[in-house]
N, C-alpha and C positions, 0 to 999 in steps of 0.2 A: 535489378535493373542496370545493365553497362551504362556509363556515361564515356564520353570522349578522350577520357585519362587509361582508359581500359578495353577500349573498342577494338584495338588489332594485337594481335598476336604480337610477343616480345620476340623479335629477331635475336639469335645467337649474339653477343658481345663481339664473338671474332668476325661476324661478319657485318657488322653495323657499316655502312657506308658514308662517311663523314669526311668532307675536307676542306680546311679554310686555307683558300688560296687566292692570290689575284695576279692578273695577266699584266707584267709590267712592259713588255714590246711583244712582238711577233715571236721570239724564239725563247725569252725568259718567263720564269712563272715564279713567285713570292710563295712561299710552301713553309707555314710554321716559322715565319721569321728567317728563311733562308732561301735565297737567291739560284734557284736552279734551271738549268739548260731542259726546254719542255720537250721530250719524245714522247708525248701522250697526245697532242693536238691533232684535230681532222683538218686543218690549215694547210692543206698539202702542198699549196703554190708558194705559200705566203704572203697571199694577197689580201688578206683582213688588215694588215697595217700598210700596204702598198700607198705612196703618195699619190698616183692618180686615182685610185678606187676611194681613199677618205677624202680627196676633192671633188670627186662625184656626188659623193654622198652630203659632203657639206655645203655645196650648191644648192641641193635639192632643200637641204634643211633650212635654208634662208627663206624659202617660200612658204614652207607647211613643215609640220611634225607629221601628226597623224593624218589617216584618210579620211575619216569622219563616219564612215558608212561601208557596208557592204559592198560588191562589186556590180550587184544587180539594183542598188538603190541609188546612192550617189557619190560612191568611194571608187570609181574605175576611173581611169584616167589613160589617156594617149599612150602614155610611158609604157603603161602594162602591157598594151596591144604591140607595139613597136618592138619590146624585146620579147612577148611569145613569138613574134613573127621571124625575129633574129635566131632564136633558140631554134625553131622548128627547122629553119633552114640549113645552121649548124649540124644539127645532129641527122638531117636527112627525112624528118617527117612532112606530112601534110601540115599538120596543126596541132598548137602549144596552149596549156592553161596552165597560166602561175596562181597559186593557192599560199595560203600562209606557212606551212612547214611540212617536212616530209611525214609526220605523224598525222597530221589533217589529210595529206594525200590520200595515204593509203587506206587510211581507214573510210574515208568520205568515197574513194574510187570504190573501193569493193561493196560497200554498202550500195551505190549506185549502180553497179553491174550485175549483185549477185541478190538474189533471193532464195525461199524455201526450195525451190524447184532445181536451183542451180546446185552443180556439184564444182567444187574447189580442191585442186590437188596441190599440196603445197609442202615445200621442202621442211625437214623437220627443225632446222636450223636458222629458218627466216629470222629476220629482224620483228622486235617485239610488234611496230607497228603493222606489220602483214600479219602477224598471229593474230593481233586483236581486231585486225580490219575481216580475217577469216571467221573469227569468233561473232562480232557484232553485225555480219552480214545476214545471218539466219541460214546460209545456206549449208547444204551437206558436205562434209569436209573429209577429205583423205589426207593424210601425211605419209610421205615417203621418205626413206632413209635418205641422208645427207647423200648430194649429187648422185643418186641411184637412179639412175634412168630406166632400168631394168625394170625395178620394182615400180616405177612411175607407169613405164608401158602396161605392166599386168593391171594396175588399178584402172587406168583407162579402158583397157580391154572388159574388166569387170563390171565395170560402172557406167553403161550408157546412158545418156541423156541429151535432150536437146541444147542446153545450156552449159557448157564445160570451160575453166580457166585453169591453167596451169600458173602457178605463181611460185616464185622464187627474187631472192635475191640476185643481183648481179656479182658482186663483190661480199663474200660474207665478211662482216664487219670485226667477228672475233676470231675467225681462221686465217682471213686473208685471203682464202681460195676463191675460185670462181666457178660460176654456174657453166655449164656447155650449153652456151645459147642457141647454138645451130641445132643440136641433138634436141632441144628443149622445142623450137619450132617444129623440126621435122615430125615429132611427135604431135604437136599442135595440130599439123596440117593432115596428118594422117588419121586423128580421131576428132576432125572437125570442134578444134578448142580454139580458144584464145589463148594467148602468152603475155603474163604480166612478169615483167622485169623491174625491179629496183636497183637501178645502177648509182646510187647516192654516191658509194666509194669509188666507184668507175668513171664517173664524168668529171673531166677535167684531168684524170691519172692514166688511164691505160689507151694504148695505142700512140704514135708517133704525134697525132695530132690532138691528143686528149677527147676524141670524141665520145670514149667509153668502150665497155665491153660488144655492147651491139653493132657499133660500125667496126670493132676490130674482127667480128666474127661477120660481118659480112650481110648483117639481117636488119639494119636500121631502116625504118620505114615499111617495113613487112604490115600488110593489112591485118594481119592476126594479131598482131605486136603492139602491146602497149609498153609506154617506157617511163619511169619515173626517176626524176633526178633533183638534186637539192642546190640551193645555193650557199647553205650554211658549213661546206665542206671545202673544194679545190677552189671554189668561188669567193670564200672569205666573207661572205655576206650572210644573209638570211631569208629562208622563203625555199619554196620548190615549185617542180613545174611537173606536167602531165604532157607526155607526146603520143599523138596516135592520128588516125585519120581526122576529115574534116567533120563526118559524121559524129564520131564518138566524142571528140570534143565537144561540139555543139549538145549531143546529149548531156555531158557533164554539166555543161554551164546550167542547164536547166533543172539537173537532177541531184547535183551533187551538193548535198546539205551542209558538209562542212567548208564548203566554200559561200555557198548563198548564206549562211548565217554566222560567216563570220567578217570582221572587219577587213576590208583590204588592205594589202601590206601598203607602209609609207613608199611615198616615191623618192625618198632618200635610199633607202634599200634596194629598190629598182636602178635608180641610177648608179649606184656602186657595182650591181652585179652587171648591169650592162657594160660597164667600165672594164670590169674583171675578164667579160666572155670576149672584149676587143684583144684584151693580153693576152688570152689563152689563145684566139686563135692567131695572133703573132708567132706561136710556139714557144716562145724563149723559157717561159716559167716550168713548160711541161718538159721543157729537153733538161733543164736543171734540175728537176725531180728525179728524174731517170737515171741522171748522172750519179747523183748522190745515192739513190737506191742501189745501184750498180754497187759502187763503192763499199756501202754496207753489207751488202749480200757477200762480197767477196772476201772481207774482213771477218764476217762470222761464219764462214765456210767449215764443218764438221764442228759446231758446237751443238747441234741439236735443234734447231730452229725449225719451225714449220714449214713446209713447202709452200711459199707465196712469192708472186712474180708483183706484188702492188704494194703501196706505201705501208700495209699493216703486214708487221713482223712477229708472230708469235713465237716465245719461247715457252714451250710447255714443262711447268714444274710439279705439278701434281698435287700435293697438299696446300691446303689454305695456308699454313703457317711458314712452310718453306718460301712460298710466292711473297708473303709479305717480307720475311727477313731479307730475301733476295733484293726487292723494292728499297726496303730501307738502308741496305749497304749503297745500293749504287745514288739513293738521295746523298748519304753521308760522304758520295764522291763529286755530287754535283748535278745527279741526272733525276729527271723525273720522269720515271716508268711506273704507273699504277699497278699492283697485282690485280687481275681479274679474276673474281672469285664465284663461286654459285651464290644466286640463283643464274646469276648473268651466262656462266658456262656449266655444263652439268659436272656433278660431284667426281672429284679426282681428277678434274682436268683444269685447275687453277694453273693460270698462265702470266706472264709478263706480255704485256701488249706495246710493242714498240711501232709507234709511227715516225716516219720519215717525212719533210717538209723540204722543197726547194728553199727555204729561208735557212737550212743548216749550212755550217761553213764546214768544209772539209775537215778542218782541225777538230771541230766538235765531234763529228764523226769518228774521226779515229782515236779521240780520246775516249769514248764509249767503248769503241772495239777493245780499247786495251785493256780496260777495265774489266769487260767480259772475260776477256781471255784470263785475267787476274783470279774472277771468281768463281768461275766455269771448270 
């Protein structure tokens, strides 16, 4: 009879995932006793250490730490509703629901929307939160090849049902490429389906105003569209939100178990996120990110980076060991860029995943480019 010491299969040693690190400021990280420039963070706008964002959080912390209960008991707060209204207006939707994390948002959303008579059509490279949400929903699921709208269209024709939902990331976190949201919505309309877009990595980064993929494609606020975003990336805070019609959001308030049975976010994080939204709306952090991204892309042109116009810039290496070796050489030069290996990505596609931030200086980006030219 197994006990907890032998319950899990042993992962091959070369794929063990451990990291002893501490973040010292927004752009540096201490790893194994070395201070490195961090090119692995999702803090795309550098707002997690912005003085105004920190002040917003600290001011709210002076009043309370935890919310004490779920939102439907006594954990709700006027600040939550105020930020929901601001997010809906900014993103161009009727209503918004704030929840604890992107994982809770996607799993709970799909469980609330889908059941055994629902058909879900999901991109094969969706984030784990969408993958798990599809599995846990109990719905009939179909996976289509990454970004293959033709195969998706065939699947929709082959599997008619009263309730169908197309499920896709907006920006795919390991490849940095984007869904064709306009085409996906057209397929949803022609096949009487809903479309769920998780724009965690596009919110705050895509478009001149940072409003994300759906706004960039001109489809934000459509009645068939449901959008998920997070505070843990461009906002530099923590938490997530769901956007849609008034009716959809009210239904989720009553049915989404991951919201109903979770403690509400602390108001300090809501205050931080509200401050971050105000900064994003002013435009300067988004502009700075786009400038740094353009500088990096110009510098690494021809080096074999995967095609991406997002802050996620992957360099496909191939074998696990080659990726680890390259990551170690970059660390020796003062840059933290972790190797991404299976099972996070398919076998044979190990890569280095560079992420750009508005907080990176031109000098830091240029130094990284120079080192890459030396190594590649």
